[in-house]
N, C-alpha and C positions, 0 to 999 in steps of 0.2 A: 939416656933414655929420662924422659920429665915425668913427673908422678900422676899416675892413673887420675884422669876427673874424677870418679867414683872415690872417692878417698874420704877416711875418715874427719878430715875437718870440715866435710859437708853436716856430719853431727852436732861434734863440737862447736861450728858457728851458732846450730840452731838452740843448741843447750844452754849458752853461753847470751843468746837474745832472750831465752826466755826468764836466765835468772837476772837478766836488767829489768825486766819488765815484770820483776815479782814474783815470780812462778820459779820457786827452789827446784834443784833438782831430785832432791829428797820426796816432794811434793810426786812426782811421777810415777806411776803403775808399772811395776817390774814384771814384764811377762813372763811368761813360763814356754819351753820349749812347745812346737806344733804336736797336736797327737799324729803321730805319723800313719794310723789308718786312715785320717782325713787328708794327709799329705800326697796319699797313696791312689785318693779318687785325682786327683790334681794331675799327678803325676806316674808316670811308669815304677814302679818297686824298686826294678833294675838299675832305672837313670841317676834315683835319689841313692840307691848305693854306690853308686860310679861317685858319685860329687863328693860322700864320705870318704870312700876308699880316696880320690883324687888327694882330700885336703891333708887324710891320714898321712899322706907320703910325703908331704912337705908342699903341695901346690902345681900352677903348671897354667899353662894358657890352653881354655877352650880352646877358643878363637883367637881372631886378632885384638876383637875388641875386650873380650870378657876372660877375667884371669882369677882362679883360686887359690884364695891363699891358703894356709896352712888350719887359719881359722876362720873359714870361709863358710866351713858347711856348721857349726855351731849359730855362726852370726847370721845363715841362713834360714834352722830353723826355729830361731830367737822372733826373727822378724815375722815371719810364718805366724809365730805361735804370736806374736803383738796383733798380729792383723785377726786374729778371731777374737782376740781378749777386747779389741776395737767392738764389736760386734757384739760382744756378753755384755759389755756397756751400755750400750744406747737399747740394747733390749732390755736392760735391768734399770730403765729409767732416767741416765745421763743424760745431760741436753747434748752433749754431742762429743765426738771421740777422733783423737789424731793417732796413729799409730807411727812413731816417728823411727823408721826402720833402715835400714840398709844391710846387702845390697836392693836397690827396685828390684819389678817383679814382673810389671807386664810384658816383656818381650819373651819371659821362659814358656819354652814349647811342652808339650804332653816329656819328651823323652830328648830334648837339649835346652840349654840352655844359651842366652843368648843378648846380645847386647847389655852391658854389665848384668843381668840380670840370671840368678840359678833356680829359685822356685817362684811361683803369678801368687804373691802376696796378695791381690785381689781376687785373683780366684778362689785361693784356697778358703778367704773371707765369707766372698758367695756363698760357697757350697757348704761353709759351713751356716749359713744363716739358712739355706735349703734344708741342708740333712739333720743340724739339730734344734735350731728353733723354730724348725717347720713353716718357713715363710714360701706362700707360693708364687712371690711377684716381686726381685729383686731388681732393682735400676744401677746400675754402674756408670757414672757421669766422670769418663777418663781426660781432663784437657790437658796433659803433660803433651808439648812440641809432636812429640814421637807415636806414630800409631800405637797402640797395645793391640798387637799381633797376635800376644800367647792367648791374651784374655777371651778374643774374638772367637780363635780358634775352640776354646776349650766350652764356649757356649754358643757355637754356632748354630746347631739344631735345636736349641731349647728356647720356651719361650717362661718358663719361670725365672730366666735373669734376662734384662734388656741388656745389650750394652751400648751406650754413646760416647763416640770421642769424635773429638775436635781435635786435628793435627796442621802438620804442615806434607803440603804434597805436592810434586812427587818428593819424597824423603826419606829415609831410613826409618822402617823396614824394605820400604817397596809395597806394602798394602795399605788396604783402609781408602780403597777407592770406592765412589760413589755408590755402585751398583753393587758391593757386597753388603748384601742386606740378610742373610741370614739362609737355612737351608731347611726344607721339609717343615716339623714342628715350627721351626724358629723363624721360618720367614719372615722378614718385618720386625723382628726384635734386633736386630742389629742397626747402625745407625751413624753412619759416619760423615762427618763434615770433613772434603779434604780439600783445605786451607791455603792459598798461597804465600807465599814466602812473606813477611814485612807487616801481618795482618797485628794492631795491637789492640788496645783497649776497647775502642769503638767496635772493629770487627766481631769478637769476642763477646762480647755483649750480646750484640743484635743477635746472634747464634741463639745463642742461651735465650733470648728473650721472643724468640722467632721460631726456636725447633725444641730447646730443652724444655722451655716451659708447660706449652701445649699434649708435648710428648708425652710428659710428667703425669700432666690430668689426666689423659685418655688412659695410659697403664695401671694408674691407682698403684705404685707401688707400697709393698710392707715395712723397706727400706731402702736408703737412697744412701750407696757408697762410692766415693770419689776417691779415681785412682790421681792423685798431686804432685803431678808433676810441674816443676816450674823455670822447667829451660827455654819454654817462651818468652821468659822475663827477655825486655829490651835488651841488657847486661851480660846475657848469658853467653859465654862462648861457643855454641854448640846449634842454638836454636836455630838463630836468624829471623826472629820473629820480635816483636815490639809490647807487650803487655808490662806494664808496671804494677808494682806494692798493689795499689788502689784498684787497678786491672783485677786481678785475683782475687783482692776482699769482695766487688762487686760480685764475681762468680760464686766467690762461698757464701755472700746476702742471698743472691736468687735459690741457690740450694736450700740454703736452709729455710726458705721464707715456703718454698714446695714442701718441705719436710713436716714442717707447722701446717701449712694448707689443707695438704690431703689426709683426708683422716682415716683412711688405711694406714698411713705412714706412721702418720704420730710421734713425728719429731726426729724420728731416728733416724741420724745423720752420721756418718763418719769418713773417718779420710785416712788414707794410707800412704806415703809419700811415696810417690815417684822419681823421678828425673829434679835438676837443677845444680848447675856447676860452678855457676858466681856464687860461691860462700856468701855474702853479706846479700844480695839479693834475696838469694833463697830465704836465712835467716828470717829478712823482714818480711817475704813474701809469706810465709810461715805462721810467721806471729798473726802477720794480720787477717790470713784464713780465720785462724783459732779465733780468734777476737768475733770475726763474722759468724763462727758457728755456734757461738756461744751466746750471740746477741739475744733478746730478751723477743716475744713475739712480736712480727712489725716494727722492731728496733733495727736501727743498722747497727749499735756498737758505737761504743768512743774509739777509736784509732788513731795513735799517733804515725804520720806517714814521714817524719822528720827524716828518714835517712832518706829519702826517694830521689831529694835534690840530688843528695850526692854519688846517686847509683846512675840516675839517666838525665844529669845535667848535659845539656847542650848534643841529646842524642834524638832531636825530633826529625822525623821522616815522613815523607809520603804512604799514606797506608791505602792499600790497596782496596776498591768496594767487593763486596760479598753478598751482593743484594742477589743477584742472577743466582750464585751456586745457592743460598737459599731459598731463595723459589723453587731449584730443581728438589734438593732434598724434601720441601713440605710437596711437589708432587709428586715426586717418588713413596713419600711414605705416607700420603693421604692424611696430610695434618690441616687443619682449619687456619 
């Protein structure tokens, strides 16, 4: 049996890359465990207790994809805590924050683990921003290759959190269709861009320029949170997409500039790690994202993409046209 793709090597690779870039591990903020009363707003208390019990009893498979180890509960409550700490950091004036966490979270449902995810870190972070920082409009930008079905479910009938997701479709977990746009008071506050396989930098950048930018300008979020998944990288073994390190840097740059441009947002942008299973590509992409989010207003940052040629050499491919899909999304959501 091979090693599970959601392994400790993912964070080890990222930390090693940060150290090579001159960011010492000792300078990273070590979070506290999440407030369980906050976690119980995003997940059923009985479900949280079950995860704790399974881990305490030695672990086991929740489903075919998702395994609970003896240390999973502690890791998961720390991951959720790191996500709220990222929100606290930007609310306190930090230029940006990136919660380097595992396990990922955006598939986790109210009463169930799913897709490597136990607790929904980004949903906890957004709920923390609403509940404890009294924000009225939070925007989530999910660029993971998989649709953030758990995040969508939690905020589907709410307007205080706008959920945007660009993802491969049809693909796991099978959700994220064009017409999934919210319900009740949340109608129009869920925006899905279901992309075909093989879309790379150009297509994703077009989606962000033509959909994310006008969407954010209209919504006027008071903070933007990124579900930062890197499994759409061209070298990822699971994603089947063609984004490069430079592409992720550009997506982060767009979000950074929106955060600075929109007065209500005041530059408050935080990212939370989701997927990404080629360790070299993941580490390079995270480092590039951090650089783009930390760049000064109006700047693009100074980023080193020297590792990109090693990751993507000889991987050129045809990129599907996303123009008609973008037009459909714009019509459905009445974007200019």
